[in-house]
PQR file with spaces between the fields and no chain letter, atoms N, CA, C, O and H, PARSE charges and radii, in Angstrom:
ATOM       1  N    MET     1     183.554  103.200   88.312 -0.4000 1.5000
ATOM       2  CA   MET     1     184.700  103.915   87.811 -0.0000 2.0000
ATOM       3  C    MET     1     185.522  104.374   89.016  0.5500 1.7000
ATOM       4  O    MET     1     184.977  104.737   90.058 -0.5500 1.4000
ATOM       5  N    ILE     2     186.812  104.350   88.853 -0.4000 1.5000
ATOM       6  CA   ILE     2     187.720  104.756   89.922 -0.0000 2.0000
ATOM       7  C    ILE     2     188.600  105.878   89.397  0.5500 1.7000
ATOM       8  O    ILE     2     189.164  105.786   88.306 -0.5500 1.4000
ATOM       9  H    ILE     2     187.255  104.055   88.007  0.4000 1.0000
ATOM      10  N    PHE     3     188.710  106.947   90.194 -0.4000 1.5000
ATOM      11  CA   PHE     3     189.523  108.104   89.829 -0.0000 2.0000
ATOM      12  C    PHE     3     190.471  108.418   90.977  0.5500 1.7000
ATOM      13  O    PHE     3     190.116  108.262   92.145 -0.5500 1.4000
ATOM      14  H    PHE     3     188.252  107.022   91.080  0.4000 1.0000
ATOM      15  N    TYR     4     191.673  108.861   90.642 -0.4000 1.5000
ATOM      16  CA   TYR     4     192.649  109.349   91.610 -0.0000 2.0000
ATOM      17  C    TYR     4     192.745  110.851   91.404  0.5500 1.7000
ATOM      18  O    TYR     4     192.921  111.315   90.277 -0.5500 1.4000
ATOM      19  H    TYR     4     191.962  108.988   89.693  0.4000 1.0000
ATOM      20  N    GLU     5     192.631  111.616   92.486 -0.4000 1.5000
ATOM      21  CA   GLU     5     192.579  113.066   92.326 -0.0000 2.0000
ATOM      22  C    GLU     5     193.364  113.778   93.411  0.5500 1.7000
ATOM      23  O    GLU     5     193.456  113.306   94.544 -0.5500 1.4000
ATOM      24  H    GLU     5     192.488  111.240   93.401  0.4000 1.0000
ATOM      25  N    SER     6     193.930  114.922   93.047 -0.4000 1.5000
ATOM      26  CA   SER     6     194.662  115.761   93.994 -0.0000 2.0000
ATOM      27  C    SER     6     193.678  116.671   94.719  0.5500 1.7000
ATOM      28  O    SER     6     192.569  116.888   94.231 -0.5500 1.4000
ATOM      29  H    SER     6     193.856  115.305   92.126  0.4000 1.0000
ATOM      30  N    PRO     7     194.063  117.209   95.880 -0.5600 1.5000
ATOM      31  CA   PRO     7     193.165  118.104   96.608  0.2800 2.0000
ATOM      32  C    PRO     7     192.869  119.388   95.842  0.5500 1.7000
ATOM      33  O    PRO     7     191.823  120.005   96.047 -0.5500 1.4000
ATOM      34  N    HIS     8     193.776  119.793   94.966 -0.4000 1.5000
ATOM      35  CA   HIS     8     193.609  121.041   94.226 -0.0000 2.0000
ATOM      36  C    HIS     8     192.556  120.926   93.123  0.5500 1.7000
ATOM      37  O    HIS     8     191.985  121.932   92.700 -0.5500 1.4000
ATOM      38  H    HIS     8     194.625  119.291   94.800  0.4000 1.0000
ATOM      39  N    ARG     9     192.301  119.710   92.662 -0.4000 1.5000
ATOM      40  CA   ARG     9     191.345  119.502   91.568 -0.0000 2.0000
ATOM      41  C    ARG     9     190.065  118.807   92.009  0.5500 1.7000
ATOM      42  O    ARG     9     189.167  118.608   91.191 -0.5500 1.4000
ATOM      43  H    ARG     9     192.765  118.893   93.005  0.4000 1.0000
ATOM      44  N    LEU    10     189.958  118.435   93.270 -0.4000 1.5000
ATOM      45  CA   LEU    10     188.829  117.634   93.721 -0.0000 2.0000
ATOM      46  C    LEU    10     187.483  118.312   93.465  0.5500 1.7000
ATOM      47  O    LEU    10     186.586  117.684   92.904 -0.5500 1.4000
ATOM      48  H    LEU    10     190.687  118.597   93.934  0.4000 1.0000
ATOM      49  N    ILE    11     187.323  119.550   93.852 -0.4000 1.5000
ATOM      50  CA   ILE    11     186.035  120.232   93.698 -0.0000 2.0000
ATOM      51  C    ILE    11     185.690  120.388   92.210  0.5500 1.7000
ATOM      52  O    ILE    11     184.534  120.214   91.823 -0.5500 1.4000
ATOM      53  H    ILE    11     188.052  120.060   94.308  0.4000 1.0000
ATOM      54  N    LYS    12     186.667  120.707   91.390 -0.4000 1.5000
ATOM      55  CA   LYS    12     186.421  120.820   89.947 -0.0000 2.0000
ATOM      56  C    LYS    12     185.958  119.470   89.385  0.5500 1.7000
ATOM      57  O    LYS    12     185.030  119.418   88.577 -0.5500 1.4000
ATOM      58  H    LYS    12     187.606  120.848   91.704  0.4000 1.0000
ATOM      59  N    THR    13     186.596  118.397   89.807 -0.4000 1.5000
ATOM      60  CA   THR    13     186.213  117.065   89.353 -0.0000 2.0000
ATOM      61  C    THR    13     184.799  116.720   89.800  0.5500 1.7000
ATOM      62  O    THR    13     184.015  116.182   89.017 -0.5500 1.4000
ATOM      63  H    THR    13     187.350  118.440   90.463  0.4000 1.0000
ATOM      64  N    LEU    14     184.465  117.023   91.052 -0.4000 1.5000
ATOM      65  CA   LEU    14     183.114  116.750   91.544 -0.0000 2.0000
ATOM      66  C    LEU    14     182.071  117.556   90.774  0.5500 1.7000
ATOM      67  O    LEU    14     180.987  117.049   90.487 -0.5500 1.4000
ATOM      68  H    LEU    14     185.101  117.460   91.688  0.4000 1.0000
ATOM      69  N    ASN    15     182.388  118.796   90.441 -0.4000 1.5000
ATOM      70  CA   ASN    15     181.469  119.601   89.645 -0.0000 2.0000
ATOM      71  C    ASN    15     181.310  119.025   88.228  0.5500 1.7000
ATOM      72  O    ASN    15     180.221  119.084   87.657 -0.5500 1.4000
ATOM      73  H    ASN    15     183.269  119.207   90.674  0.4000 1.0000
ATOM      74  N    ASN    16     182.379  118.475   87.669 -0.4000 1.5000
ATOM      75  CA   ASN    16     182.276  117.800   86.370 -0.0000 2.0000
ATOM      76  C    ASN    16     181.397  116.555   86.474  0.5500 1.7000
ATOM      77  O    ASN    16     180.595  116.287   85.578 -0.5500 1.4000
ATOM      78  H    ASN    16     183.264  118.427   88.133  0.4000 1.0000
ATOM      79  N    PHE    17     181.541  115.795   87.559 -0.4000 1.5000
ATOM      80  CA   PHE    17     180.673  114.635   87.780 -0.0000 2.0000
ATOM      81  C    PHE    17     179.216  115.078   87.852  0.5500 1.7000
ATOM      82  O    PHE    17     178.338  114.435   87.278 -0.5500 1.4000
ATOM      83  H    PHE    17     182.192  116.013   88.286  0.4000 1.0000
ATOM      84  N    ASN    18     178.963  116.176   88.556 -0.4000 1.5000
ATOM      85  CA   ASN    18     177.605  116.689   88.698 -0.0000 2.0000
ATOM      86  C    ASN    18     177.011  117.023   87.323  0.5500 1.7000
ATOM      87  O    ASN    18     175.842  116.742   87.059 -0.5500 1.4000
ATOM      88  H    ASN    18     179.677  116.698   89.023  0.4000 1.0000
ATOM      89  N    THR    19     177.820  117.618   86.463 -0.4000 1.5000
ATOM      90  CA   THR    19     177.369  117.993   85.123 -0.0000 2.0000
ATOM      91  C    THR    19     177.108  116.769   84.246  0.5500 1.7000
ATOM      92  O    THR    19     176.095  116.710   83.549 -0.5500 1.4000
ATOM      93  H    THR    19     178.769  117.847   86.677  0.4000 1.0000
ATOM      94  N    HIS    20     178.011  115.802   84.279 -0.4000 1.5000
ATOM      95  CA   HIS    20     177.945  114.684   83.346 -0.0000 2.0000
ATOM      96  C    HIS    20     177.190  113.460   83.878  0.5500 1.7000
ATOM      97  O    HIS    20     176.560  112.740   83.103 -0.5500 1.4000
ATOM      98  H    HIS    20     178.834  115.851   84.845  0.4000 1.0000
ATOM      99  N    PHE    21     177.248  113.222   85.188 -0.4000 1.5000
ATOM     100  CA   PHE    21     176.607  112.040   85.765 -0.0000 2.0000
ATOM     101  C    PHE    21     175.326  112.386   86.526  0.5500 1.7000
ATOM     102  O    PHE    21     174.467  111.525   86.717 -0.5500 1.4000
ATOM     103  H    PHE    21     177.759  113.808   85.817  0.4000 1.0000
ATOM     104  N    GLY    22     175.197  113.634   86.959 -0.4000 1.5000
ATOM     105  CA   GLY    22     174.054  114.056   87.760 -0.0000 2.0000
ATOM     106  C    GLY    22     174.393  114.097   89.240  0.5500 1.7000
ATOM     107  O    GLY    22     175.246  113.348   89.716 -0.5500 1.4000
ATOM     108  H    GLY    22     175.895  114.333   86.804  0.4000 1.0000
ATOM     109  N    GLY    23     173.722  114.973   89.956 -0.4000 1.5000
ATOM     110  CA   GLY    23     173.992  115.164   91.377 -0.0000 2.0000
ATOM     111  C    GLY    23     173.561  114.020   92.253  0.5500 1.7000
ATOM     112  O    GLY    23     173.996  113.931   93.401 -0.5500 1.4000
ATOM     113  H    GLY    23     173.029  115.582   89.569  0.4000 1.0000
ATOM     114  N    ASP    24     172.700  113.120   91.739 -0.4000 1.5000
ATOM     115  CA   ASP    24     172.217  112.016   92.561 -0.0000 2.0000
ATOM     116  C    ASP    24     173.038  110.736   92.398  0.5500 1.7000
ATOM     117  O    ASP    24     172.714  109.717   93.007 -0.5500 1.4000
ATOM     118  H    ASP    24     172.347  113.192   90.806  0.4000 1.0000
ATOM     119  N    ARG    25     174.101  110.778   91.579 -0.4000 1.5000
ATOM     120  CA   ARG    25     174.958  109.594   91.388 -0.0000 2.0000
ATOM     121  C    ARG    25     175.713  109.309   92.678  0.5500 1.7000
ATOM     122  O    ARG    25     176.318  110.214   93.251 -0.5500 1.4000
ATOM     123  H    ARG    25     174.364  111.606   91.084  0.4000 1.0000
ATOM     124  N    LYS    26     175.685  108.071   93.139 -0.4000 1.5000
ATOM     125  CA   LYS    26     176.362  107.664   94.371 -0.0000 2.0000
ATOM     126  C    LYS    26     177.874  107.604   94.145  0.5500 1.7000
ATOM     127  O    LYS    26     178.351  107.108   93.124 -0.5500 1.4000
ATOM     128  H    LYS    26     175.193  107.336   92.673  0.4000 1.0000
ATOM     129  N    ILE    27     178.612  108.127   95.135 -0.4000 1.5000
ATOM     130  CA   ILE    27     180.075  108.062   95.078 -0.0000 2.0000
ATOM     131  C    ILE    27     180.642  107.811   96.466  0.5500 1.7000
ATOM     132  O    ILE    27     179.981  108.034   97.480 -0.5500 1.4000
ATOM     133  H    ILE    27     178.224  108.530   95.964  0.4000 1.0000
ATOM     134  N    SER    28     181.863  107.349   96.482 -0.4000 1.5000
ATOM     135  CA   SER    28     182.637  107.185   97.708 -0.0000 2.0000
ATOM     136  C    SER    28     183.964  107.900   97.484  0.5500 1.7000
ATOM     137  O    SER    28     184.609  107.725   96.451 -0.5500 1.4000
ATOM     138  H    SER    28     182.400  107.168   95.658  0.4000 1.0000
ATOM     139  N    ILE    29     184.360  108.700   98.458 -0.4000 1.5000
ATOM     140  CA   ILE    29     185.634  109.409   98.368 -0.0000 2.0000
ATOM     141  C    ILE    29     186.484  109.019   99.573  0.5500 1.7000
ATOM     142  O    ILE    29     186.075  109.200  100.720 -0.5500 1.4000
ATOM     143  H    ILE    29     183.836  108.842   99.297  0.4000 1.0000
ATOM     144  N    SER    30     187.660  108.489   99.300 -0.4000 1.5000
ATOM     145  CA   SER    30     188.599  108.117  100.368 -0.0000 2.0000
ATOM     146  C    SER    30     189.845  108.966  100.230  0.5500 1.7000
ATOM     147  O    SER    30     190.311  109.238   99.124 -0.5500 1.4000
ATOM     148  H    SER    30     187.993  108.342   98.369  0.4000 1.0000
ATOM     149  N    ARG    31     190.378  109.378  101.364 -0.4000 1.5000
ATOM     150  CA   ARG    31     191.615  110.160  101.336 -0.0000 2.0000
ATOM     151  C    ARG    31     192.647  109.509  102.238  0.5500 1.7000
ATOM     152  O    ARG    31     192.323  108.879  103.245 -0.5500 1.4000
ATOM     153  H    ARG    31     190.000  109.157  102.263  0.4000 1.0000
ATOM     154  N    GLU    32     193.893  109.681  101.843 -0.4000 1.5000
ATOM     155  CA   GLU    32     195.025  109.190  102.631 -0.0000 2.0000
ATOM     156  C    GLU    32     194.877  107.701  102.971  0.5500 1.7000
ATOM     157  O    GLU    32     195.022  107.304  104.128 -0.5500 1.4000
ATOM     158  H    GLU    32     194.156  110.192  101.025  0.4000 1.0000
ATOM     159  N    ILE    33     194.587  106.888  101.956 -0.4000 1.5000
ATOM     160  CA   ILE    33     194.414  105.450  102.169 -0.0000 2.0000
ATOM     161  C    ILE    33     195.684  104.858  102.755  0.5500 1.7000
ATOM     162  O    ILE    33     196.786  105.149  102.291 -0.5500 1.4000
ATOM     163  H    ILE    33     194.469  107.211  101.017  0.4000 1.0000
ATOM     164  N    SER    34     195.527  104.035  103.768 -0.4000 1.5000
ATOM     165  CA   SER    34     196.579  103.318  104.502 -0.0000 2.0000
ATOM     166  C    SER    34     197.485  104.240  105.316  0.5500 1.7000
ATOM     167  O    SER    34     198.623  103.887  105.625 -0.5500 1.4000
ATOM     168  H    SER    34     194.632  103.799  104.145  0.4000 1.0000
ATOM     169  N    LYS    35     196.974  105.423  105.659 -0.4000 1.5000
ATOM     170  CA   LYS    35     197.739  106.342  106.496 -0.0000 2.0000
ATOM     171  C    LYS    35     196.939  106.667  107.756  0.5500 1.7000
ATOM     172  O    LYS    35     195.775  106.282  107.864 -0.5500 1.4000
ATOM     173  H    LYS    35     196.050  105.710  105.408  0.4000 1.0000
ATOM     174  N    ILE    36     197.538  107.360  108.691 -0.4000 1.5000
ATOM     175  CA   ILE    36     196.898  107.676  109.969 -0.0000 2.0000
ATOM     176  C    ILE    36     195.600  108.458  109.786  0.5500 1.7000
ATOM     177  O    ILE    36     194.636  108.221  110.514 -0.5500 1.4000
ATOM     178  H    ILE    36     198.484  107.673  108.603  0.4000 1.0000
ATOM     179  N    PHE    37     195.557  109.374  108.843 -0.4000 1.5000
ATOM     180  CA   PHE    37     194.390  110.241  108.671 -0.0000 2.0000
ATOM     181  C    PHE    37     193.415  109.720  107.617  0.5500 1.7000
ATOM     182  O    PHE    37     192.689  110.502  107.003 -0.5500 1.4000
ATOM     183  H    PHE    37     196.340  109.567  108.252  0.4000 1.0000
ATOM     184  N    GLU    38     193.396  108.394  107.404 -0.4000 1.5000
ATOM     185  CA   GLU    38     192.493  107.814  106.410 -0.0000 2.0000
ATOM     186  C    GLU    38     191.040  108.173  106.744  0.5500 1.7000
ATOM     187  O    GLU    38     190.618  108.138  107.899 -0.5500 1.4000
ATOM     188  H    GLU    38     193.985  107.759  107.903  0.4000 1.0000
ATOM     189  N    GLU    39     190.306  108.513  105.706 -0.4000 1.5000
ATOM     190  CA   GLU    39     188.907  108.909  105.877 -0.0000 2.0000
ATOM     191  C    GLU    39     188.138  108.512  104.626  0.5500 1.7000
ATOM     192  O    GLU    39     188.640  108.668  103.513 -0.5500 1.4000
ATOM     193  H    GLU    39     190.649  108.542  104.767  0.4000 1.0000
ATOM     194  N    THR    40     186.919  107.999  104.799 -0.4000 1.5000
ATOM     195  CA   THR    40     186.060  107.658  103.673 -0.0000 2.0000
ATOM     196  C    THR    40     184.703  108.314  103.866  0.5500 1.7000
ATOM     197  O    THR    40     184.095  108.224  104.933 -0.5500 1.4000
ATOM     198  H    THR    40     186.511  107.872  105.703  0.4000 1.0000
ATOM     199  N    LEU    41     184.241  108.975  102.813 -0.4000 1.5000
ATOM     200  CA   LEU    41     182.931  109.619  102.811 -0.0000 2.0000
ATOM     201  C    LEU    41     182.097  108.984  101.715  0.5500 1.7000
ATOM     202  O    LEU    41     182.596  108.699  100.626 -0.5500 1.4000
ATOM     203  H    LEU    41     184.734  109.048  101.946  0.4000 1.0000
ATOM     204  N    ARG    42     180.814  108.764  102.012 -0.4000 1.5000
ATOM     205  CA   ARG    42     179.911  108.179  101.023 -0.0000 2.0000
ATOM     206  C    ARG    42     178.660  109.038  100.919  0.5500 1.7000
ATOM     207  O    ARG    42     178.209  109.618  101.906 -0.5500 1.4000
ATOM     208  H    ARG    42     180.408  108.996  102.896  0.4000 1.0000
ATOM     209  N    GLY    43     178.114  109.114   99.734 -0.4000 1.5000
ATOM     210  CA   GLY    43     176.896  109.881   99.508 -0.0000 2.0000
ATOM     211  C    GLY    43     176.709  110.074   98.026  0.5500 1.7000
ATOM     212  O    GLY    43     177.240  109.314   97.216 -0.5500 1.4000
ATOM     213  H    GLY    43     178.480  108.643   98.931  0.4000 1.0000
ATOM     214  N    ASN    44     175.952  111.095   97.673 -0.4000 1.5000
ATOM     215  CA   ASN    44     175.829  111.386   96.251 -0.0000 2.0000
ATOM     216  C    ASN    44     176.711  112.585   95.908  0.5500 1.7000
ATOM     217  O    ASN    44     177.247  113.250   96.795 -0.5500 1.4000
ATOM     218  H    ASN    44     175.521  111.712   98.331  0.4000 1.0000
ATOM     219  N    VAL    45     176.850  112.843   94.633 -0.4000 1.5000
ATOM     220  CA   VAL    45     177.754  113.893   94.156 -0.0000 2.0000
ATOM     221  C    VAL    45     177.401  115.241   94.779  0.5500 1.7000
ATOM     222  O    VAL    45     178.287  115.949   95.259 -0.5500 1.4000
ATOM     223  H    VAL    45     176.414  112.303   93.913  0.4000 1.0000
ATOM     224  N    ALA    46     176.125  115.602   94.779 -0.4000 1.5000
ATOM     225  CA   ALA    46     175.701  116.903   95.306 -0.0000 2.0000
ATOM     226  C    ALA    46     176.043  117.055   96.785  0.5500 1.7000
ATOM     227  O    ALA    46     176.496  118.119   97.207 -0.5500 1.4000
ATOM     228  H    ALA    46     175.405  115.027   94.390  0.4000 1.0000
ATOM     229  N    GLU    47     175.831  116.003   97.577 -0.4000 1.5000
ATOM     230  CA   GLU    47     176.130  116.056   99.011 -0.0000 2.0000
ATOM     231  C    GLU    47     177.617  116.274   99.259  0.5500 1.7000
ATOM     232  O    GLU    47     177.997  117.055  100.131 -0.5500 1.4000
ATOM     233  H    GLU    47     175.464  115.139   97.234  0.4000 1.0000
ATOM     234  N    LEU    48     178.448  115.590   98.499 -0.4000 1.5000
ATOM     235  CA   LEU    48     179.887  115.696   98.738 -0.0000 2.0000
ATOM     236  C    LEU    48     180.470  116.990   98.183  0.5500 1.7000
ATOM     237  O    LEU    48     181.505  117.449   98.666 -0.5500 1.4000
ATOM     238  H    LEU    48     178.139  114.956   97.790  0.4000 1.0000
ATOM     239  N    ILE    49     179.836  117.583   97.188 -0.4000 1.5000
ATOM     240  CA   ILE    49     180.249  118.920   96.757 -0.0000 2.0000
ATOM     241  C    ILE    49     180.015  119.902   97.897  0.5500 1.7000
ATOM     242  O    ILE    49     180.882  120.720   98.203 -0.5500 1.4000
ATOM     243  H    ILE    49     178.995  117.210   96.796  0.4000 1.0000
ATOM     244  N    LEU    50     178.843  119.822   98.525 -0.4000 1.5000
ATOM     245  CA   LEU    50     178.544  120.703   99.669 -0.0000 2.0000
ATOM     246  C    LEU    50     179.543  120.490  100.808  0.5500 1.7000
ATOM     247  O    LEU    50     180.005  121.451  101.423 -0.5500 1.4000
ATOM     248  H    LEU    50     178.139  119.157   98.276  0.4000 1.0000
ATOM     249  N    TYR    51     179.872  119.223  101.084 -0.4000 1.5000
ATOM     250  CA   TYR    51     180.818  118.915  102.154 -0.0000 2.0000
ATOM     251  C    TYR    51     182.171  119.574  101.890  0.5500 1.7000
ATOM     252  O    TYR    51     182.731  120.216  102.779 -0.5500 1.4000
ATOM     253  H    TYR    51     179.496  118.442  100.585  0.4000 1.0000
ATOM     254  N    PHE    52     182.698  119.418  100.672 -0.4000 1.5000
ATOM     255  CA   PHE    52     184.023  119.951  100.376 -0.0000 2.0000
ATOM     256  C    PHE    52     184.010  121.455  100.102  0.5500 1.7000
ATOM     257  O    PHE    52     185.068  122.084  100.107 -0.5500 1.4000
ATOM     258  H    PHE    52     182.243  118.897   99.951  0.4000 1.0000
ATOM     259  N    ASP    53     182.851  122.036   99.866 -0.4000 1.5000
ATOM     260  CA   ASP    53     182.760  123.500   99.824 -0.0000 2.0000
ATOM     261  C    ASP    53     182.973  124.091  101.215  0.5500 1.7000
ATOM     262  O    ASP    53     183.459  125.213  101.357 -0.5500 1.4000
ATOM     263  H    ASP    53     181.991  121.525   99.862  0.4000 1.0000
ATOM     264  N    GLN    54     182.603  123.323  102.235 -0.4000 1.5000
ATOM     265  CA   GLN    54     182.734  123.789  103.617 -0.0000 2.0000
ATOM     266  C    GLN    54     184.057  123.370  104.266  0.5500 1.7000
ATOM     267  O    GLN    54     184.547  124.045  105.172 -0.5500 1.4000
ATOM     268  H    GLN    54     182.208  122.412  102.119  0.4000 1.0000
ATOM     269  N    LYS    55     184.626  122.270  103.807 -0.4000 1.5000
ATOM     270  CA   LYS    55     185.871  121.751  104.385 -0.0000 2.0000
ATOM     271  C    LYS    55     186.906  121.621  103.272  0.5500 1.7000
ATOM     272  O    LYS    55     186.720  120.856  102.325 -0.5500 1.4000
ATOM     273  H    LYS    55     184.228  121.722  103.071  0.4000 1.0000
ATOM     274  N    LYS    56     187.990  122.371  103.394 -0.4000 1.5000
ATOM     275  CA   LYS    56     189.030  122.367  102.355 -0.0000 2.0000
ATOM     276  C    LYS    56     189.644  120.969  102.207  0.5500 1.7000
ATOM     277  O    LYS    56     190.063  120.366  103.195 -0.5500 1.4000
ATOM     278  H    LYS    56     188.141  122.993  104.162  0.4000 1.0000
ATOM     279  N    PRO    57     189.697  120.456  100.964 -0.5600 1.5000
ATOM     280  CA   PRO    57     190.283  119.128  100.745  0.2800 2.0000
ATOM     281  C    PRO    57     191.778  119.103  101.063  0.5500 1.7000
ATOM     282  O    PRO    57     192.521  120.011  100.690 -0.5500 1.4000
ATOM     283  N    LYS    58     192.201  118.056  101.753 -0.4000 1.5000
ATOM     284  CA   LYS    58     193.614  117.842  102.060 -0.0000 2.0000
ATOM     285  C    LYS    58     193.942  116.390  101.788  0.5500 1.7000
ATOM     286  O    LYS    58     193.142  115.507  102.096 -0.5500 1.4000
ATOM     287  H    LYS    58     191.597  117.318  102.056  0.4000 1.0000
ATOM     288  N    GLY    59     195.092  116.130  101.223 -0.4000 1.5000
ATOM     289  CA   GLY    59     195.536  114.766  100.965 -0.0000 2.0000
ATOM     290  C    GLY    59     195.202  114.319   99.552  0.5500 1.7000
ATOM     291  O    GLY    59     194.622  115.068   98.766 -0.5500 1.4000
ATOM     292  H    GLY    59     195.743  116.847  100.973  0.4000 1.0000
ATOM     293  N    GLU    60     195.573  113.099   99.248 -0.4000 1.5000
ATOM     294  CA   GLU    60     195.289  112.503   97.946 -0.0000 2.0000
ATOM     295  C    GLU    60     193.986  111.722   98.045  0.5500 1.7000
ATOM     296  O    GLU    60     193.705  111.108   99.074 -0.5500 1.4000
ATOM     297  H    GLU    60     196.044  112.491   99.887  0.4000 1.0000
ATOM     298  N    PHE    61     193.188  111.742   96.975 -0.4000 1.5000
ATOM     299  CA   PHE    61     191.852  111.175   97.004 -0.0000 2.0000
ATOM     300  C    PHE    61     191.670  110.061   95.989  0.5500 1.7000
ATOM     301  O    PHE    61     192.223  110.100   94.890 -0.5500 1.4000
ATOM     302  H    PHE    61     193.417  112.241   96.139  0.4000 1.0000
ATOM     303  N    VAL    62     190.877  109.062   96.383 -0.4000 1.5000
ATOM     304  CA   VAL    62     190.411  108.012   95.487 -0.0000 2.0000
ATOM     305  C    VAL    62     188.887  108.142   95.464  0.5500 1.7000
ATOM     306  O    VAL    62     188.234  108.116   96.507 -0.5500 1.4000
ATOM     307  H    VAL    62     190.427  109.031   97.276  0.4000 1.0000
ATOM     308  N    ILE    63     188.333  108.282   94.258 -0.4000 1.5000
ATOM     309  CA   ILE    63     186.892  108.454   94.095 -0.0000 2.0000
ATOM     310  C    ILE    63     186.356  107.241   93.353  0.5500 1.7000
ATOM     311  O    ILE    63     186.854  106.881   92.286 -0.5500 1.4000
ATOM     312  H    ILE    63     188.864  108.303   93.410  0.4000 1.0000
ATOM     313  N    VAL    64     185.328  106.611   93.932 -0.4000 1.5000
ATOM     314  CA   VAL    64     184.661  105.492   93.281 -0.0000 2.0000
ATOM     315  C    VAL    64     183.253  105.968   92.939  0.5500 1.7000
ATOM     316  O    VAL    64     182.502  106.394   93.816 -0.5500 1.4000
ATOM     317  H    VAL    64     184.924  106.904   94.798  0.4000 1.0000
ATOM     318  N    VAL    65     182.906  105.892   91.660 -0.4000 1.5000
ATOM     319  CA   VAL    65     181.609  106.366   91.167 -0.0000 2.0000
ATOM     320  C    VAL    65     180.762  105.159   90.781  0.5500 1.7000
ATOM     321  O    VAL    65     181.216  104.278   90.051 -0.5500 1.4000
ATOM     322  H    VAL    65     183.517  105.545   90.948  0.4000 1.0000
ATOM     323  N    ALA    66     179.522  105.128   91.281 -0.4000 1.5000
ATOM     324  CA   ALA    66     178.611  104.042   90.951 -0.0000 2.0000
ATOM     325  C    ALA    66     178.255  104.064   89.475  0.5500 1.7000
ATOM     326  O    ALA    66     178.271  105.120   88.843 -0.5500 1.4000
ATOM     327  H    ALA    66     179.153  105.844   91.874  0.4000 1.0000
ATOM     328  N    GLY    67     177.941  102.921   88.935 -0.4000 1.5000
ATOM     329  CA   GLY    67     177.531  102.834   87.544 -0.0000 2.0000
ATOM     330  C    GLY    67     176.119  103.375   87.340  0.5500 1.7000
ATOM     331  O    GLY    67     175.378  103.589   88.299 -0.5500 1.4000
ATOM     332  H    GLY    67     177.928  102.063   89.449  0.4000 1.0000
ATOM     333  N    LYS    68     175.766  103.589   86.100 -0.4000 1.5000
ATOM     334  CA   LYS    68     174.434  104.085   85.756 -0.0000 2.0000
ATOM     335  C    LYS    68     173.417  102.975   85.969  0.5500 1.7000
ATOM     336  O    LYS    68     173.668  101.812   85.651 -0.5500 1.4000
ATOM     337  H    LYS    68     176.368  103.416   85.321  0.4000 1.0000
ATOM     338  N    LYS    69     172.255  103.357   86.518 -0.4000 1.5000
ATOM     339  CA   LYS    69     171.207  102.349   86.764 -0.0000 2.0000
ATOM     340  C    LYS    69     170.507  101.993   85.475  0.5500 1.7000
ATOM     341  O    LYS    69     169.597  101.164   85.475 -0.5500 1.4000
ATOM     342  H    LYS    69     172.052  104.302   86.776  0.4000 1.0000
């Protein structure tokens, strides 16, 4: 599944993923695709919630969520 998200809603969306998909679901989050500050993070939902709790989200995000096993 692919989602496009704003920085203002990213943490809320990740918390919804945690509730509905589980904290161990693998995801990839990319920000500012095709721009100078492009960045991609990979891990599970719980890990990336912790990351963005510590670092304020900036830019537009594309989230790719792995399918159910």
